[in-house]
C-alpha positions in Angstrom: 52.0 33.0 -7.7 50.2 30.6 -10.0 51.1 27.7 -7.8 49.4 29.3 -4.8 46.4 30.2 -6.8 46.1 26.7 -8.1 46.3 25.1 -4.7 43.9 27.6 -3.2 41.4 26.8 -5.9 41.9 23.1 -5.6 41.4 23.3 -1.8 38.2 25.4 -2.2 36.8 23.0 -4.8 37.6 20.0 -2.5 35.9 21.8 0.4 32.7 22.5 -1.7 32.7 18.9 -2.9 33.1 17.4 0.6 30.4 19.8 2.0 28.0 18.8 -0.7 28.6 15.1 -0.1 28.1 15.5 3.7 24.8 17.3 3.2 23.6 14.5 0.8 24.5 11.9 3.4 22.7 13.8 6.1 19.6 14.1 4.0 19.7 10.3 3.4 19.8 9.7 7.2 16.7 11.8 8.1 13.7 9.7 9.4 11.6 10.5 6.4 14.2 9.4 4.0 14.9 6.2 6.0 11.2 5.4 6.0 10.9 6.0 2.2 14.0 3.7 1.7 12.5 1.0 3.9 9.1 1.2 2.0 10.9 0.9 -1.3 12.8 -2.1 -0.2 9.6 -3.7 1.2 7.9 -3.1 -2.2 10.8 -4.7 -4.0 10.8 -7.7 -1.7 7.0 -8.1 -2.2 7.5 -8.1 -6.0 10.2 -10.8 -5.6 8.0 -12.9 -3.4 5.1 -12.6 -5.9 7.4 -13.6 -8.8 8.6 -16.6 -6.7 5.0 -17.6 -6.0 4.1 -17.4 -9.7 7.2 -19.6 -10.5 6.1 -22.1 -7.9 2.6 -22.3 -9.2 3.7 -22.8 -12.8 6.1 -25.5 -11.6 3.2 -27.2 -9.7 0.9 -27.1 -12.8 3.7 -28.5 -15.0 4.5 -31.3 -12.5 0.9 -32.2 -12.0 0.5 -32.5 -15.8 3.6 -34.7 -15.9 2.3 -36.9 -13.1 -1.1 -37.1 -14.8 0.4 -38.2 -18.0 2.6 -40.8 -16.2 -0.3 -42.2 -14.2 -2.8 -42.0 -17.0 -5.0 -39.5 -15.3 -6.0 -37.3 -18.2 -9.3 -35.9 -16.8 -9.5 -32.2 -16.8 -10.3 -30.3 -13.6 -13.6 -29.0 -14.9 -14.7 -32.3 -16.3 -18.6 -32.5 -16.1 -18.4 -36.2 -15.5 -17.0 -35.6 -12.0 -19.7 -34.9 -9.3 -19.7 -31.6 -7.5 -18.1 -31.6 -4.1 -20.6 -32.0 -1.3 -20.7 -30.2 1.9 -21.6 -32.2 5.0 -23.2 -30.6 8.0 -22.1 -32.2 11.3 -24.4 -30.2 13.6 -27.6 -28.4 12.6 -27.6 -24.7 13.2 -30.4 -23.7 15.8 -32.0 -21.4 13.3 -32.2 -24.0 10.5 -33.0 -27.0 12.8 -36.7 -27.9 13.3 -38.1 -26.4 16.5 -38.2 -28.8 19.5 -39.9 -28.3 22.8 -37.1 -29.9 24.7 -33.4 -29.2 24.5 -31.8 -31.4 21.9 -28.7 -32.2 24.0 -28.6 -33.4 27.6 -27.1 -30.9 30.1 -23.4 -31.4 30.9 -22.7 -32.0 34.6 -19.0 -31.9 35.1 -19.3 -32.9 38.7 -20.5 -36.4 37.9 -18.2 -39.4 38.5 -17.1 -40.9 35.2 
């Protein structure tokens, strides 16, 4: 009698456990859950990429310092002795250019023989 009661209880417990696990898996496979998992993995990947970029930048700075020491280039990046970078303008903008009565450029005729 105790044997049958034991196996009946063990079977019922196994059934409850299996049903619970099946419901958990089904909840994990819903579209909302899959979207949340994908978003979490994307955030984790973004953090890893950011950490990689920080490592690369620190390595670049360290290597530039090593090369500067090896080549004797000890000038700092914000050294006031260096001139400020200039910006060259290739073509004047029509609003900033002096006004002219004629067109500044000849018309383009693509039908001409070259």
